[in-house]
C-alpha positions in Angstrom: 88.5 6.8 116.9 87.5 8.8 113.6 89.4 10.3 110.8 89.9 13.8 112.6 92.8 14.2 115.7 91.6 14.4 118.9 92.1 17.1 121.5 91.8 17.6 124.9 90.2 20.9 126.2 89.9 21.3 129.6 86.2 22.4 131.3 84.4 23.0 135.0 82.4 20.3 136.8 79.8 19.8 137.8 77.8 17.3 140.6 77.1 14.5 138.6 80.6 14.2 137.2 81.9 13.5 141.0 79.8 10.8 141.2 80.6 9.5 137.6 84.7 9.5 138.7 83.7 8.4 142.2 82.3 5.2 141.0 84.5 4.3 138.3 84.2 5.7 134.7 85.7 8.2 132.9 83.3 11.1 131.6 84.2 12.6 127.8 82.6 15.4 127.3 80.9 16.2 123.9 80.9 20.0 122.9 77.9 21.9 121.6 79.8 23.5 118.3 78.7 23.4 115.1 79.3 20.2 113.1 80.2 18.4 115.9 76.8 15.8 114.9 78.8 14.9 112.0 82.3 13.7 113.9 80.3 11.4 116.3 81.9 8.5 115.4 85.3 10.2 116.2 84.5 9.5 119.8 84.4 6.0 119.0 84.1 3.4 121.3 83.0 4.7 124.1 83.6 3.3 127.6 82.2 6.9 129.8 80.2 9.1 129.4 79.3 11.9 126.8 78.0 15.1 128.0 77.7 18.8 126.0 79.9 22.0 126.4 80.0 25.1 123.8 82.3 27.9 123.4 83.6 30.1 120.2 86.8 28.2 120.6 85.5 25.0 120.3 83.9 26.4 117.3 87.2 26.9 115.6 88.3 23.9 116.6 86.0 21.9 115.1 86.1 24.3 111.7 89.8 23.5 111.3 89.7 19.6 111.7 89.8 18.6 115.2 88.0 16.8 118.0 87.7 18.5 121.1 87.1 16.2 123.9 86.3 18.1 127.4 88.6 17.1 130.6 85.8 17.7 133.4 86.5 19.7 136.6 86.2 16.5 138.7 87.5 15.2 142.3 89.8 12.7 141.7 90.0 13.0 137.7 93.9 13.6 137.8 94.7 10.4 138.9 92.6 8.8 135.7 94.2 10.9 132.6 96.0 8.1 131.1 92.3 6.9 130.3 92.1 10.3 127.9 95.0 8.5 126.2 96.3 9.2 123.0 96.2 12.7 123.9 96.8 14.6 120.3 96.9 18.3 122.0 96.0 20.1 124.8 94.0 23.1 124.8 93.5 25.7 128.2 91.6 28.6 128.5 90.4 30.6 131.3 89.5 30.1 134.5 90.6 31.4 138.4 94.1 32.2 140.0 96.4 30.1 140.3 97.5 29.1 143.7 100.2 30.8 144.8 102.2 28.4 146.5 102.9 26.5 143.2 105.2 29.4 142.0 107.0 30.2 144.7 105.6 33.8 144.7 107.2 36.1 145.9 105.1 40.1 146.8 105.0 43.4 148.2 101.2 42.8 148.7 100.1 43.5 151.9 97.5 41.7 153.7 94.7 44.6 153.7 95.4 44.6 150.1 95.1 41.1 149.0 91.7 41.6 150.7 90.6 44.8 148.6 92.1 42.3 145.8 89.4 39.5 146.7 86.8 41.4 146.8 87.1 43.5 143.7 87.6 40.0 141.7 86.1 37.9 143.7 84.7 35.3 140.7 88.7 34.7 140.0 90.4 34.8 143.7 89.0 31.8 144.5 91.8 29.0 144.5 90.7 25.6 142.9 93.3 23.2 143.8 92.0 20.6 142.0 92.1 22.4 138.6 95.2 23.1 139.0 96.3 20.0 139.6 94.9 18.7 136.2 95.9 21.5 134.2 99.3 21.5 135.4 99.3 17.3 135.0 98.4 17.9 131.4 100.8 21.0 131.2 103.7 19.2 132.0 102.7 15.9 129.9 102.5 18.1 126.9 105.9 19.5 127.3 108.0 15.9 128.3 106.4 15.2 125.4 106.0 17.7 122.8 102.5 17.9 122.5 101.0 20.1 121.3 99.6 23.3 123.6 98.1 26.5 123.5 97.4 28.4 126.4 94.6 30.6 126.5 94.8 33.8 129.3 95.0 31.3 132.8 96.4 28.8 129.9 99.3 30.7 129.5 99.6 31.2 133.1 99.5 27.4 133.5 102.1 26.8 131.0 104.6 29.1 132.5 104.1 28.0 135.6 104.8 24.6 134.9 108.1 25.2 133.7 109.1 27.0 136.1 108.2 30.5 135.8 105.8 33.3 137.9 102.9 34.8 137.9 101.9 38.7 139.4 99.3 37.8 141.7 98.0 40.9 140.9 99.2 43.5 138.3 97.7 46.6 139.5 99.1 46.1 143.0 102.9 44.9 141.8 103.4 46.3 138.5 101.9 49.7 138.3 99.6 50.7 135.5 101.5 53.9 134.3 103.8 53.7 131.5 106.7 55.1 130.1 104.5 56.9 127.6 102.1 58.5 130.6 99.4 56.6 129.9 97.8 53.5 131.9 96.8 49.9 130.8 93.6 48.4 132.3 94.0 44.4 131.9 90.5 44.2 133.2 87.3 46.5 133.1 84.6 44.8 134.2 81.8 47.5 133.0 83.3 46.8 129.3 84.1 43.5 129.5 83.8 42.3 125.6 84.7 45.5 124.6 87.4 46.3 126.4 90.8 46.7 124.3 94.2 48.1 124.5 97.6 48.2 122.7 100.1 45.5 122.8 103.8 45.8 120.8 104.9 43.0 118.9 107.9 41.3 118.8 109.4 40.7 115.7 110.0 37.7 113.5 107.7 35.0 116.5 104.3 34.0 114.9 102.4 36.8 116.0 104.3 39.0 113.9 103.8 36.5 111.1 99.7 36.1 111.8 99.0 39.9 112.1 101.8 41.6 110.0 98.9 42.6 107.5 96.7 44.3 110.1 100.0 46.9 111.0 98.7 50.9 110.7 101.8 53.6 110.1 104.2 51.2 110.9 104.0 50.3 114.1 104.1 46.6 115.4 100.8 46.9 117.0 97.3 45.9 117.6 94.7 46.4 119.9 93.7 43.1 122.6 90.4 42.0 124.8 91.9 41.4 128.2 90.0 39.9 131.1 92.7 39.3 134.0 94.2 40.8 137.1 97.8 38.6 137.1 100.0 38.0 134.4 103.4 36.5 133.8 106.2 37.7 136.1 109.1 35.9 135.5 108.9 33.8 132.3 110.3 30.4 132.2 113.8 29.8 130.3 112.8 28.1 127.6 110.0 30.7 126.6 110.5 33.6 123.7 107.8 36.4 124.7 105.7 37.4 121.3 104.0 40.8 122.8 104.4 43.3 125.2 101.7 45.0 126.8 102.8 49.0 127.2 103.3 48.2 131.0 106.1 46.3 129.5 103.4 42.8 130.9 103.9 39.8 128.6 101.2 39.3 126.6 102.3 36.3 124.3 105.0 33.7 124.1 106.0 30.8 122.9 108.9 28.1 122.5 110.7 28.6 119.5 112.7 24.9 119.2 108.9 23.9 119.7 107.1 25.7 117.1 106.6 23.8 113.5 103.0 22.8 113.2 103.5 21.0 109.5 106.3 18.9 111.9 103.8 18.6 114.8 105.3 21.2 117.4 103.3 23.7 119.2 104.1 25.2 122.6 102.4 28.4 123.2 100.8 31.0 125.4 98.7 34.2 124.9 97.3 35.6 127.5 95.0 37.5 125.5 91.2 35.9 124.2 91.8 36.0 120.3 88.8 33.9 119.3 86.6 36.6 121.0 88.1 39.5 119.2 85.2 40.3 117.5 82.6 43.0 117.5 79.2 42.7 119.6 77.0 40.3 117.8 78.8 39.8 115.2 81.0 37.4 114.1 83.3 39.5 111.9 86.8 39.3 114.0 89.2 42.4 114.7 91.9 41.0 112.6 92.0 38.7 109.8 95.2 37.0 112.0 92.7 36.4 115.0 91.9 32.3 113.8 95.8 31.9 112.9 96.8 30.5 116.3 94.1 27.8 116.4 94.4 27.3 112.8 98.2 26.4 113.2 97.6 24.3 116.3 95.3 22.5 114.9 97.3 21.6 112.3 100.1 20.7 114.6 97.6 18.6 116.6 96.7 16.4 112.9 100.2 16.3 112.5 100.9 15.2 115.8 98.7 12.3 115.5 99.9 10.8 112.0 103.2 11.1 113.7 102.3 9.0 116.7 100.2 6.5 114.2 103.0 6.4 112.2 105.2 4.8 115.4 102.7 1.9 116.1 101.7 1.2 112.7 101.8 -2.0 111.3 102.5 -3.0 107.4 99.2 -4.3 105.6 101.5 -7.6 104.1 102.3 -9.0 108.2 98.9 -10.6 108.7 98.8 -13.5 111.5 98.7 -16.8 109.6 97.3 -20.0 111.6 100.7 -20.7 112.7 101.6 -17.7 114.6 97.9 -17.1 116.0 98.7 -20.5 117.7 102.0 -19.1 118.5 100.3 -15.7 120.2 97.9 -17.7 122.5 100.8 -19.7 123.9 102.6 -16.3 124.8 99.1 -14.4 126.3 98.5 -17.8 128.2 102.3 -17.8 129.4 101.8 -14.1 130.8 98.4 -15.0 132.2 100.1 -17.9 133.9 103.0 -14.9 135.5 100.3 -12.4 136.4 98.4 -15.6 138.5 101.7 -16.4 140.0 102.5 -12.4 141.1 99.0 -12.8 142.8 98.8 -16.0 144.7 102.4 -16.2 145.6 103.2 -19.6 147.3 99.5 -20.1 146.8 99.5 -21.1 143.3 100.9 -24.5 142.4 99.2 -25.2 139.4 101.6 -23.6 136.8 104.1 -25.9 135.0 107.7 -24.3 134.1 106.9 -25.1 130.4 103.8 -22.7 130.6 106.1 -19.8 131.6 109.0 -20.4 129.3 107.4 -19.0 126.2 106.5 -15.7 127.5 110.2 -16.2 128.8 111.6 -16.5 126.2 109.5 -13.7 123.8 110.8 -11.0 126.4 113.9 -12.2 126.0 114.1 -11.8 122.1 112.1 -8.3 122.8 114.6 -5.8 124.6 114.1 -2.8 122.7 109.5 -2.7 123.3 108.0 0.0 122.2 106.1 2.7 125.0 103.0 1.2 124.0 104.2 -2.4 123.9 105.0 -1.6 127.5 102.1 -0.4 128.2 100.4 -3.6 126.9 102.6 -6.3 128.4 102.0 -5.1 131.7 98.4 -5.2 131.7 98.5 -8.8 130.3 100.6 -9.5 133.7 104.4 -9.7 132.1 105.9 -8.8 134.5 109.1 -10.6 135.0 111.6 -11.3 132.0 112.9 -14.9 133.1 109.9 -16.5 135.0 110.9 -20.0 135.0 113.8 -18.7 137.7 111.4 -17.0 139.1 109.5 -20.0 140.1 112.6 -21.6 140.8 113.8 -19.3 143.1 110.1 -19.6 145.0 110.5 -23.1 145.5 114.2 -23.1 146.9 112.9 -20.5 149.4 109.3 -22.4 150.4 111.9 -25.4 151.0 114.3 -23.2 153.7 111.5 -22.2 154.8 110.3 -25.5 155.8 114.0 -26.5 157.0 113.7 -22.9 159.3 110.4 -24.3 161.0 111.1 -27.5 161.4 114.7 -25.9 163.1 113.0 -23.5 164.9 110.1 -26.4 166.5 112.7 -28.1 168.3 114.2 -25.0 170.2 113.2 -24.2 173.7 111.5 -20.7 174.5 114.9 -19.5 175.9 116.6 -20.2 172.7 114.2 -18.8 170.3 114.3 -15.5 172.4 118.1 -15.7 172.3 118.0 -16.0 168.1 115.5 -13.5 168.0 117.8 -11.1 170.3 121.1 -12.1 168.0 119.1 -11.4 164.8 117.7 -8.1 166.1 121.1 -7.1 167.0 122.7 -8.1 163.7 120.3 -6.2 161.3 121.0 -2.8 163.6 125.3 -3.3 162.9 123.8 -4.3 159.5 122.1 -0.8 159.4 124.3 1.0 161.0 127.5 -0.3 158.8 125.5 0.2 155.4 125.0 3.8 156.5 128.5 4.4 156.8 130.0 2.9 153.8 127.2 4.6 151.6 128.7 7.4 153.5 132.1 7.0 152.5 131.2 6.0 149.2 129.5 9.4 148.3 132.5 11.8 150.1 135.0 10.0 147.6 133.1 10.7 143.9 134.3 12.9 142.3 131.9 16.5 142.3 132.0 18.8 138.9 133.7 21.9 139.8 131.0 24.7 139.9 133.4 27.4 138.7 133.6 25.6 135.6 129.6 26.0 135.1 
């Protein structure tokens, strides 16, 4: 990795990516954006396959100092997300409708109306379950770790669903287009796709207010935004605060106020509109100066998060391995390797000595507070026990008991063995019944909190 922060960005997939993943490689896509050729060392080490993709938001990301790494939409990639670690930020953008079953949708839309919606929005209503799984996994990862997240359009809907919110399956059918002012709000206009705009009201003392306040006119906290969607936030998840509303009441932007401080690496936000596309036809000039602010602050948070993450695992330069420490390190690594082989071969592995296992056990006993990164490395090395010598001793005892049992049973008659098998089967059944009864008694004796107190 180079000096710039890495950023996970989601994109569509193709047949060649499916094959790459199916054969065990993780494709990492190099975006086709201005200046990325000067940042290729930021993708080192290259373990996967690098492909190219480009868009407005990627240009902004690179211009503000982050390196976008695109996660391809291919079957099975959701099981390989840890291969993209460390993740310093996630940007999710446009796409198809989210599977309604993922947010327990309650709708008044009739089957006939659903068919009408599918015909009108054919490109959006095709459900892509693989994409849903990947993007929801990334969003939940950000929410759990406080990784900077910016959701644009569908990406904002994914964020809301990941946190327990719901969506309108179709704004026109469920929310209605009439407003209290007698006007209509068109959220998607296929005839004027990029040039269409509608008014949104900005909520005071929010990031959007700070970014666009110099563009307000006639004392109104309003701006005009683009719109490419027929779905939107219905019930906003509890942790989020609205930042903007369309005139029909639809939430057009929200954020987590407790996770917003770009200087400290905190940024969790969803925007229903596309600020990166709010510019004139064939023009690089934005509708408002604040259009780029979301990306600028997001990258600021990504860079700060990366620095904070690196400082957690940073080793002082003064702590260099001398010859004695290097020898000890090799002994411990060998101990972990022996422990791994014991688990791999079980009682067939007899070449280990207790003295080979003791260094690893002592190391683990003296390092009970391990970092997440250290734990992951230890698991990869096979260090799965904290006292390998005790484990080996128990394994020897079990071998001796098994040999003794086989010797005794070898002298028993068929009738005796049948009676013995029936006896242990019956004891197993009785044991299960008694265990279940005791567990039920234990649960019934637990003092539950008074629900009225909450």
